[in-house]
FILUM-872407 format. One record per residue: residue number from 1; residue in one letter; x, y, z of N, C-alpha, C, O, CB in turn. Coordinates in nm, 4 decimals, padded with zeros to 6 digits, always signed. Atoms other than C-alpha are relative to their C-alpha. Glycine has a CB too. Example, Ala and Ser with C-alpha at 12.3 -4.5 7.8 and 13.67 -1.06 7.14 Angstrom:
# FILUM-872407
SITE  num  residu        nu        nv        nw       cau       cav       caw        cu        cv        cw        ou        ov        ow       cbu       cbv       cbw
SITE    1       A  +00.0890  -00.1190  +00.0000  +01.2300  -00.4500  +00.7800  +00.0900  +00.1200  +00.0000  +00.1936  +00.1181  +00.0665  -00.0992  +00.0027  +00.1246
SITE    2       S  -00.0820  -00.1190  -00.0060  +01.3670  -00.1060  +00.7140  -00.0770  +00.1090  +00.0730  -00.0261  +00.2198  +00.0899  +00.0414  +00.0462  -00.1415
# end
This chain:
# FILUM-872407
SITE  num  residu        nu        nv        nw       cau       cav       caw        cu        cv        cw        ou        ov        ow       cbu       cbv       cbw
SITE    1       M  +00.0837  -00.1159  -00.0025  +00.0018  -00.0001  +00.0063  +00.0845  +00.1216  -00.0081  +00.1685  +00.1378  +00.0804  -00.0859  +00.0028  +00.1222
SITE    2       L  -00.0805  -00.1198  +00.0092  +00.1555  +00.3279  -00.1049  -00.0814  +00.1259  +00.0411  -00.1964  +00.1465  +00.0023  +00.0543  +00.0148  -00.1434
SITE    3       A  +00.0588  -00.1280  -00.0448  +00.0780  +00.6553  +00.0544  +00.0434  +00.1052  -00.1011  +00.1460  +00.0886  -00.1671  +00.0459  +00.0391  +00.1485
SITE    4       F  -00.0292  -00.0929  +00.1034  +00.0719  +00.9645  -00.1636  +00.1305  +00.0716  +00.0401  +00.2179  +00.0905  -00.0445  -00.1187  +00.0996  -00.0218
SITE    5       F  -00.1262  -00.0568  -00.0500  +00.3427  +01.1322  +00.0520  +00.0636  -00.1056  +00.0853  +00.0065  -00.1503  +00.1847  -00.0216  +00.1336  +00.0809
SITE    6       G  -00.0718  +00.1022  -00.0804  +00.5957  +00.8852  +00.1787  +00.0887  -00.0806  -00.0918  +00.0910  -00.0664  -00.2141  -00.0996  -00.0943  +00.0761
SITE    7       L  -00.0938  +00.0888  +00.0746  +00.8491  +00.6322  +00.0795  -00.0436  -00.1320  -00.0136  -00.1172  -00.1789  +00.0732  +00.1272  -00.0053  +00.0597
SITE    8       T  +00.0327  +00.1488  +00.0081  +00.8104  +00.2790  -00.0463  +00.0811  -00.0722  +00.1003  +00.1850  -00.0214  +00.1426  +00.0280  -00.0608  -00.1430
SITE    9       P  -00.0749  +00.0844  -00.0967  +00.9255  +00.0086  +00.1906  +00.1441  -00.0276  -00.0535  +00.2372  -00.0175  +00.0264  -00.0774  -00.1376  +00.0251
SITE   10       S  -00.1333  +00.0216  +00.0534  +01.2263  -00.0729  -00.0384  +00.0938  +00.1250  +00.0210  +00.2079  +00.1143  +00.0660  -00.0113  -00.0343  -00.1506
SITE   11       I  -00.0777  -00.1191  -00.0140  +01.3435  +00.2825  -00.0376  +00.0334  +00.0255  +00.1388  +00.1481  +00.0569  +00.1706  -00.0681  +00.1139  -00.0555
SITE   12       R  -00.0226  -00.0185  -00.1473  +01.3016  +00.3144  +00.3363  +00.1044  -00.0907  +00.0481  +00.1930  -00.0434  +00.1193  -00.1266  -00.0236  +00.0808
SITE   13       L  -00.0939  +00.0978  -00.0254  +01.5005  +00.0022  +00.3800  +00.1382  +00.0410  -00.0492  +00.2360  +00.0201  +00.0226  -00.0432  -00.1251  -00.0603
SITE   14       Q  -00.1308  -00.0344  +00.0538  +01.7816  +00.1350  +00.1577  +00.0541  +00.1267  +00.0848  +00.1741  +00.1366  +00.1105  -00.0117  +00.0328  -00.1622
SITE   15       I  -00.0340  -00.1142  -00.0760  +01.7852  +00.4622  +00.3563  +00.0521  -00.0459  +00.1377  +00.1602  -00.0060  +00.1810  -00.1208  +00.0939  +00.0125
SITE   16       F  -00.0390  +00.0439  -00.1332  +01.7979  +00.2889  +00.6935  +00.1342  -00.0829  -00.0075  +00.2198  -00.0749  +00.0806  -00.1166  -00.0858  +00.0643
SITE   17       R  -00.1335  +00.0726  +00.0171  +02.0767  +00.0592  +00.5658  +00.1120  +00.0832  -00.0239  +00.2231  +00.0530  +00.0197  -00.0031  -00.0939  -00.1089
SITE   18       E  -00.1100  -00.0963  +00.0162  +02.2750  +00.3569  +00.4496  +00.0360  +00.0612  +00.1305  +00.1536  +00.0769  +00.1634  -00.0360  +00.1087  -00.0988
SITE   19       I  -00.0253  -00.0637  -00.1283  +02.2348  +00.5167  +00.7838  +00.0773  -00.0937  +00.0914  +00.1727  -00.0532  +00.1577  -00.1313  +00.0426  +00.0660
SITE   20       H  -00.0629  +00.0936  -00.0787  +02.3310  +00.1990  +00.9566  +00.1531  -00.0177  -00.0372  +00.2415  -00.0200  +00.0484  -00.0754  -00.1275  -00.0123
SITE   21       E  -00.1414  +00.0193  +00.0450  +02.6468  +00.1503  +00.7457  +00.0871  +00.1233  +00.0404  +00.2002  +00.1075  +00.0865  +00.0054  -00.0216  -00.1589
SITE   22       I  -00.0775  -00.1226  -00.0295  +02.7596  +00.5102  +00.7984  +00.0302  +00.0022  +00.1454  +00.1467  +00.0202  +00.1809  -00.0758  +00.1290  -00.0411
SITE   23       V  -00.0236  +00.0063  -00.1441  +02.7133  +00.4884  +01.1799  +00.0882  -00.1150  +00.0407  +00.1767  -00.0969  +00.1243  -00.1294  -00.0099  +00.0723
SITE   24       F  -00.0833  +00.1120  -00.0425  +02.8639  +00.1408  +01.2059  +00.1444  +00.0054  -00.0338  +00.2349  -00.0206  +00.0454  -00.0515  -00.1187  -00.0543
SITE   25       H  -00.1405  +00.0066  +00.0594  +03.1647  +00.1788  +00.9769  +00.0590  +00.1430  +00.0134  +00.1718  +00.1639  -00.0312  -00.0010  -00.0496  -00.1603
SITE   26       G  -00.0570  -00.1424  -00.0004  +03.2154  +00.5561  +01.0454  +00.0980  +00.0176  +00.1090  +00.1450  +00.1292  +00.1309  -00.1111  +00.1073  +00.0168
SITE   27       G  -00.1056  -00.0171  -00.1049  +03.4530  +00.4867  +01.3297  -00.0435  +00.0797  +00.1192  +00.0421  +00.1368  +00.1867  +00.1204  +00.0666  -00.0583
SITE   28       G  +00.0476  -00.0725  -00.1210  +03.2391  +00.6465  +01.5995  -00.0156  +00.1410  -00.0279  -00.0443  +00.2164  +00.0651  +00.0926  -00.0164  +00.1164
SITE   29       G  +00.0145  -00.1423  +00.0203  +03.2257  +00.9767  +01.4269  -00.1416  +00.0514  -00.0266  -00.1647  +00.1719  -00.0364  +00.0843  +00.0385  -00.1102
SITE   30       Y  +00.1367  -00.0413  +00.0418  +02.8528  +00.9750  +01.3472  -00.0941  -00.0679  +00.1002  -00.0643  -00.1746  +00.1539  -00.0345  -00.0426  -00.1547
SITE   31       D  +00.1110  +00.0594  -00.0753  +02.5356  +00.9117  +01.5455  -00.1253  -00.0073  -00.0975  -00.1286  +00.0561  -00.2029  -00.0323  +00.0883  +00.1342
SITE   32       W  +00.1102  +00.0359  +00.0868  +02.2053  +00.7924  +01.4015  -00.0813  +00.1239  -00.0326  -00.1228  +00.1388  -00.1476  -00.0881  -00.1075  +00.0649
SITE   33       H  +00.0787  -00.1209  +00.0132  +02.0201  +01.1271  +01.4503  +00.0683  +00.1017  -00.1024  +00.0027  +00.1655  -00.1846  -00.0174  +00.0660  +00.1426
SITE   34       T  -00.0714  -00.0883  +00.0812  +02.2913  +01.3251  +01.2795  -00.0109  -00.0437  -00.1475  -00.0361  +00.0391  -00.2351  +00.1430  +00.0074  +00.0461
SITE   35       I  +00.0018  +00.0554  +00.1334  +02.2978  +01.0957  +00.9719  -00.1418  +00.0121  -00.0487  -00.1621  +00.0496  -00.1642  +00.0506  -00.1478  -00.0035
SITE   36       Y  +00.1425  -00.0030  +00.0433  +01.9172  +01.0823  +00.9583  -00.0418  +00.1341  -00.0444  -00.1178  +00.1460  -00.1405  -00.0915  -00.0445  +00.1100
SITE   37       N  +00.0371  -00.1429  +00.0230  +01.8857  +01.4646  +00.9581  +00.0923  +00.0663  -00.0997  +00.0736  +00.1825  -00.1359  +00.0033  +00.0792  +00.1321
SITE   38       M  -00.0938  -00.0532  +00.1005  +02.1729  +01.5084  +00.7132  -00.0593  +00.0131  -00.1358  -00.1372  -00.0739  -00.1747  +00.1199  -00.0859  -00.0091
SITE   39       P  +00.0516  -00.0133  +00.1402  +02.0928  +01.6376  +00.3610  +00.0315  -00.1343  -00.0776  +00.1305  -00.2033  -00.0526  +00.0695  +00.1293  -00.0756
SITE   40       T  -00.0203  +00.1281  +00.0739  +02.0554  +01.3468  +00.1182  +00.1249  -00.0022  -00.0791  +00.1893  -00.1069  -00.0858  -00.1141  -00.0271  -00.0921
SITE   41       W  -00.1281  -00.0006  +00.0754  +02.3506  +01.4606  -00.1013  +00.1126  -00.0266  +00.0842  +00.2055  -00.0965  +00.0435  +00.0234  +00.1270  -00.0682
SITE   42       L  -00.1173  +00.0143  -00.0842  +02.5788  +01.4749  +00.1921  +00.0052  -00.1435  +00.0624  +00.1110  -00.2014  +00.0870  -00.0014  +00.1094  +00.1117
SITE   43       R  +00.0102  +00.1385  -00.0597  +02.4563  +01.1443  +00.3359  +00.0588  -00.1025  -00.1032  +00.1350  -00.1924  -00.0676  -00.1563  -00.0374  +00.0361
SITE   44       K  -00.0392  +00.0869  +00.1019  +02.5143  +00.9737  +00.0004  +00.1588  +00.0159  -00.0299  +00.2269  -00.0823  -00.0594  -00.0881  +00.0295  -00.1258
SITE   45       T  -00.1448  -00.0216  +00.0214  +02.8705  +01.1385  -00.0414  +00.0735  -00.0675  +00.1108  +00.1713  -00.1385  +00.0871  +00.0369  +00.1515  -00.0058
SITE   46       T  -00.0637  +00.0623  -00.1153  +02.9610  +01.0301  +00.3095  -00.0011  -00.1490  -00.0080  +00.0984  -00.2122  +00.0275  -00.0663  +00.0429  +00.1254
SITE   47       F  +00.0101  +00.1421  +00.0182  +02.8439  +00.6800  +00.2391  +00.0962  -00.0454  -00.1022  +00.1631  -00.1473  -00.0850  -00.1376  -00.0399  -00.0373
SITE   48       N  -00.0979  +00.0454  +00.1128  +03.0474  +00.6679  -00.0903  +00.1400  +00.0123  +00.0410  +00.2218  -00.0698  -00.0005  -00.0173  +00.0831  -00.1303
SITE   49       F  -00.1376  -00.0129  -00.0531  +03.3643  +00.8017  +00.0926  +00.0390  -00.1179  +00.0878  +00.1485  -00.1720  +00.0728  +00.0141  +00.1294  +00.0803
SITE   50       I  -00.0190  +00.1083  -00.0884  +03.3340  +00.5345  +00.3608  +00.0141  -00.1348  -00.0889  +00.1033  -00.2157  -00.0630  -00.1225  -00.0057  +00.1043
SITE   51       N  +00.0037  +00.1109  +00.0862  +03.2621  +00.2702  +00.0906  +00.1364  -00.0136  -00.0704  +00.1996  -00.1193  -00.0686  -00.1146  +00.0144  -00.0994
SITE   52       E  -00.1313  -00.0016  +00.0656  +03.5744  +00.3754  -00.1107  +00.1158  -00.0388  +00.0855  +00.2078  -00.1102  +00.0454  +00.0260  +00.1315  -00.0527
SITE   53       H  -00.1017  +00.0250  -00.1028  +03.7826  +00.3639  +00.2019  +00.0145  -00.1493  +00.0210  +00.1234  -00.2060  +00.0122  -00.0363  +00.0703  +00.1334
SITE   54       F  -00.0062  +00.1522  -00.0316  +03.6893  +00.0007  +00.2826  +00.0287  -00.0762  -00.1264  +00.0825  -00.1860  -00.1124  -00.1380  -00.0551  +00.0636
SITE   55       E  -00.0352  +00.0742  +00.1162  +03.7252  -00.1075  -00.0818  +00.1552  +00.0023  -00.0134  +00.2179  -00.0984  -00.0461  -00.0712  +00.0590  -00.1262
SITE   56       K  -00.1380  +00.0001  +00.0131  +04.0774  +00.0149  -00.0812  +00.0747  -00.0847  +00.1000  +00.1797  -00.1406  +00.0685  +00.0445  +00.1319  +00.0067
SITE   57       I  -00.0539  +00.0894  -00.1027  +04.1499  -00.1697  +00.2485  -00.0076  -00.1441  -00.0500  +00.0892  -00.2198  -00.0426  -00.0777  +00.0160  +00.1345
SITE   58       N  +00.0171  +00.1354  +00.0510  +04.0028  -00.4860  +00.0945  +00.0908  -00.0366  -00.1110  +00.1387  -00.1498  -00.1185  -00.1354  -00.0190  -00.0442
SITE   59       E  -00.0936  +00.0213  +00.1131  +04.2136  -00.4446  -00.2216  +00.1403  -00.0319  +00.0538  +00.2050  -00.1279  +00.0117  +00.0050  +00.1271  -00.0933
SITE   60       E  -00.1367  +00.0245  -00.0593  +04.5353  -00.4164  -00.0133  +00.0024  -00.1341  +00.0717  +00.0983  -00.2100  +00.0580  +00.0402  +00.1149  +00.1014
SITE   61       R  +00.0100  +00.1355  -00.0665  +04.4275  -00.7145  +00.1982  +00.0079  -00.1164  -00.1079  +00.0750  -00.2180  -00.0900  -00.1401  -00.0108  +00.0831
SITE   62       Y  -00.0001  +00.1016  +00.1069  +04.3659  -00.9093  -00.1217  +00.1413  -00.0229  -00.0581  +00.1900  -00.1349  -00.0730  -00.0964  +00.0426  -00.1131
SITE   63       K  -00.1382  +00.0137  +00.0483  +04.7115  -00.8212  -00.2618  +00.0946  -00.0681  +00.0919  +00.1795  -00.1442  +00.0455  +00.0539  +00.1296  -00.0298
SITE   64       T  -00.0855  +00.0671  -00.1052  +04.8825  -00.9342  +00.0616  -00.0329  -00.1452  +00.0029  +00.0586  -00.2274  -00.0009  -00.0214  +00.0620  +00.1435
SITE   65       E  +00.0311  +00.1465  +00.0076  +04.6915  -01.2636  +00.0633  +00.0466  -00.0594  -00.1248  +00.0964  -00.1720  -00.1220  -00.1468  -00.0263  +00.0126
SITE   66       N  -00.0347  +00.0628  +00.1291  +04.7614  -01.3205  -00.3006  +00.1579  -00.0217  +00.0001  +00.2054  -00.1253  -00.0465  -00.0494  +00.0947  -00.1268
SITE   67       V  -00.1472  +00.0230  -00.0133  +05.1364  -01.2770  -00.2402  +00.0291  -00.1129  +00.0910  +00.1167  -00.1933  +00.0592  +00.0712  +00.1236  +00.0512
SITE   68       L  -00.0187  +00.1156  -00.0920  +05.1209  -01.5179  +00.0491  -00.0444  -00.1312  -00.0563  +00.0136  -00.2357  -00.0269  -00.0737  +00.0229  +00.1269
SITE   69       T  +00.0543  +00.1172  +00.0634  +04.9205  -01.7613  -00.1509  +00.0924  -00.0432  -00.1041  +00.1132  -00.1636  -00.1195  -00.1359  +00.0238  -00.0566
SITE   70       N  -00.1006  +00.0450  +00.1052  +05.1736  -01.7580  -00.4365  +00.1206  -00.0581  +00.0590  +00.1921  -00.1291  -00.0117  +00.0431  +00.1145  -00.0893
SITE   71       M  -00.1181  +00.0490  -00.0640  +05.4436  -01.8415  -00.1866  -00.0198  -00.1384  +00.0485  +00.0795  -00.2016  +00.0847  +00.0399  +00.0876  +00.1111
SITE   72       T  +00.0301  +00.1304  -00.0541  +05.2797  -02.1627  -00.0796  -00.0351  -00.0965  -00.1112  -00.1008  -00.0618  -00.2094  -00.1131  +00.0087  +00.1007
SITE   73       D  +00.0413  +00.1043  +00.1000  +05.2499  -02.4867  -00.2715  -00.1347  -00.0454  +00.0289  -00.1609  -00.0850  +00.1425  +00.0935  -00.1202  -00.0014
SITE   74       I  +00.1385  +00.0365  -00.0285  +04.8852  -02.5668  -00.3086  -00.0228  -00.1547  +00.0363  -00.1125  -00.1905  +00.1126  -00.0842  +00.0374  -00.1235
SITE   75       T  +00.0173  +00.1460  -00.0272  +04.9293  -02.9503  -00.3033  +00.0436  -00.0386  +00.1387  -00.0204  -00.1220  +00.2028  +00.0785  -00.0829  -00.1004
SITE   76       T  -00.0479  +00.0410  -00.1317  +05.1295  -02.9705  +00.0154  -00.0215  +00.1118  +00.1121  +00.0019  +00.0866  +00.2303  +00.1516  -00.0359  -00.0118
SITE   77       Q  +00.0233  -00.1053  -00.0922  +05.0434  -02.6408  +00.1810  +00.1311  +00.0414  +00.0745  +00.1280  +00.0845  +00.1898  -00.1077  -00.0432  +00.0982
SITE   78       K  -00.1280  -00.0304  -00.0598  +05.4119  -02.5835  +00.2473  +00.0563  +00.1330  -00.0717  +00.0218  +00.1609  -00.1865  +00.1012  -00.1278  -00.0165
SITE   79       I  -00.0568  -00.1190  +00.0648  +05.6060  -02.2581  +00.1785  +00.0941  -00.0456  -00.1119  +00.1814  -00.1288  -00.0871  +00.0762  +00.0908  +00.1041
SITE   80       A  -00.0872  +00.0322  +00.1091  +05.7722  -02.2842  -00.1643  +00.1417  +00.0575  +00.0199  +00.1603  +00.1715  +00.0624  -00.0598  +00.0508  -00.1286
SITE   81       K  -00.1335  -00.0472  -00.0042  +06.1464  -02.2650  -00.1732  +00.0429  +00.0647  -00.1194  -00.0013  +00.0247  -00.2271  +00.0870  -00.1020  +00.0284
SITE   82       P  -00.0477  -00.0686  +00.1223  +06.3238  -02.0294  -00.4094  +00.0863  -00.0883  -00.0751  +00.1417  -00.1817  -00.0172  +00.0734  +00.1272  +00.0303
SITE   83       G  -00.0796  +00.0823  +00.0907  +06.5064  -02.1791  -00.6995  +00.1513  +00.0226  +00.0235  +00.2214  +00.0823  -00.0581  -00.0373  +00.0320  -00.1473
SITE   84       V  -00.1384  -00.0111  -00.0299  +06.8431  -02.1976  -00.5273  +00.0538  -00.1433  +00.0021  -00.0122  -00.2342  +00.0524  +00.0244  +00.0761  +00.1350
SITE   85       L  -00.0611  +00.1329  +00.0045  +07.0793  -02.4935  -00.5853  +00.0479  -00.0344  +00.1388  +00.1051  +00.0523  +00.2048  +00.1172  -00.0063  -00.1024
SITE   86       P  -00.0534  +00.0375  -00.1303  +07.1610  -02.6876  -00.2671  +00.1547  -00.0065  +00.0011  +00.2161  -00.0525  -00.0952  -00.0580  -00.1351  +00.0417
SITE   87       Q  -00.1378  +00.0027  -00.0213  +07.5118  -02.6524  -00.1402  +00.0364  -00.1049  +00.1079  -00.0455  -00.1333  +00.1953  +00.0473  +00.1374  +00.0374
SITE   88       Q  -00.0386  +00.0845  -00.1012  +07.7108  -02.9005  +00.0633  +00.0175  +00.0764  +00.1298  +00.0808  +00.1818  +00.1358  +00.1214  -00.0706  -00.0385
SITE   89       S  -00.0256  -00.0638  -00.1268  +07.6937  -02.8197  +00.4259  +00.1298  -00.0455  +00.0543  +00.1832  -00.1468  +00.0091  -00.1096  -00.0270  +00.0975
SITE   90       P  -00.1223  +00.0389  -00.0538  +08.0042  -02.8277  +00.6378  +00.0002  -00.1401  +00.0557  +00.0987  -00.2125  +00.0414  +00.0381  +00.0933  +00.1001
SITE   91       S  +00.0029  +00.1359  -00.0515  +07.8815  -03.1473  +00.8150  +00.0129  -00.1111  -00.1040  +00.0734  -00.2143  -00.0747  -00.1245  -00.0192  +00.0734
SITE   92       T  -00.0198  +00.1008  +00.1098  +07.8595  -03.3417  +00.4805  +00.1346  +00.0014  -00.0583  +00.1840  -00.1016  -00.1043  -00.0968  +00.0214  -00.1101
SITE   93       Q  -00.1495  -00.0086  +00.0516  +08.2049  -03.2190  +00.3706  +00.0833  -00.0718  +00.1033  +00.1708  -00.1491  +00.0642  +00.0563  +00.1589  -00.0185
SITE   94       A  -00.0881  +00.0671  -00.1055  +08.3572  -03.3398  +00.6995  -00.0271  -00.1473  -00.0038  +00.0669  -00.2218  +00.0237  -00.0272  +00.0562  +00.1482
SITE   95       E  +00.0284  +00.1473  +00.0032  +08.1883  -03.6846  +00.6628  +00.0726  -00.0612  -00.1194  +00.1157  -00.1762  -00.1102  -00.1567  -00.0295  -00.0097
SITE   96       S  -00.0644  +00.0550  +00.1177  +08.3412  -03.7286  +00.3122  +00.1514  -00.0205  +00.0121  +00.2099  -00.1013  -00.0600  -00.0274  +00.0883  -00.1144
SITE   97       K  -00.1434  +00.0059  -00.0128  +08.7009  -03.6781  +00.4325  +00.0299  -00.1087  +00.1037  -00.0406  -00.1215  +00.2037  +00.0608  +00.1399  +00.0410
SITE   98       P  -00.0365  +00.1064  -00.0917  +08.8735  -03.9717  +00.6023  +00.0604  +00.0687  +00.1300  +00.1264  +00.1724  +00.1252  +00.1053  -00.1022  -00.0702
SITE   99       F  -00.0448  -00.0511  -00.1315  +08.9491  -03.9208  +00.9794  +00.1491  -00.0329  +00.0184  +00.1921  -00.1460  -00.0044  -00.0859  -00.0627  +00.1177
SITE  100       K  -00.1477  +00.0305  -00.0232  +09.3215  -03.8858  +01.0616  +00.0180  -00.0095  +00.1538  -00.0482  +00.0580  +00.2327  +00.1003  +00.1177  -00.0650
SITE  101       K  -00.0417  +00.0203  -00.1417  +09.4725  -04.0014  +01.3915  +00.1270  +00.0711  +00.0290  +00.1766  +00.0654  +00.1415  +00.0171  -00.1477  +00.0325
# end
């Protein structure tokens, strides 16, 4: 049922969701009444700024996780070794020489 003056339920839900996201993710800088009484253009701009901020954080987190994922072998879940040839350790060199008395 639509009233002549008023908002549809879906638009009201969208507005309340926007208000909640700004208050919840705004870092404690906003309260519900301030956001509710804020002009629409300013509320939408604030919402977009906060959204962009968290998208950048998620992008950086994804890059970091991607680097860590590339360093692990998927089949064994062990950290992959770099392509360095193994060298004889001092203990193996000592074993190959005969012991003198």
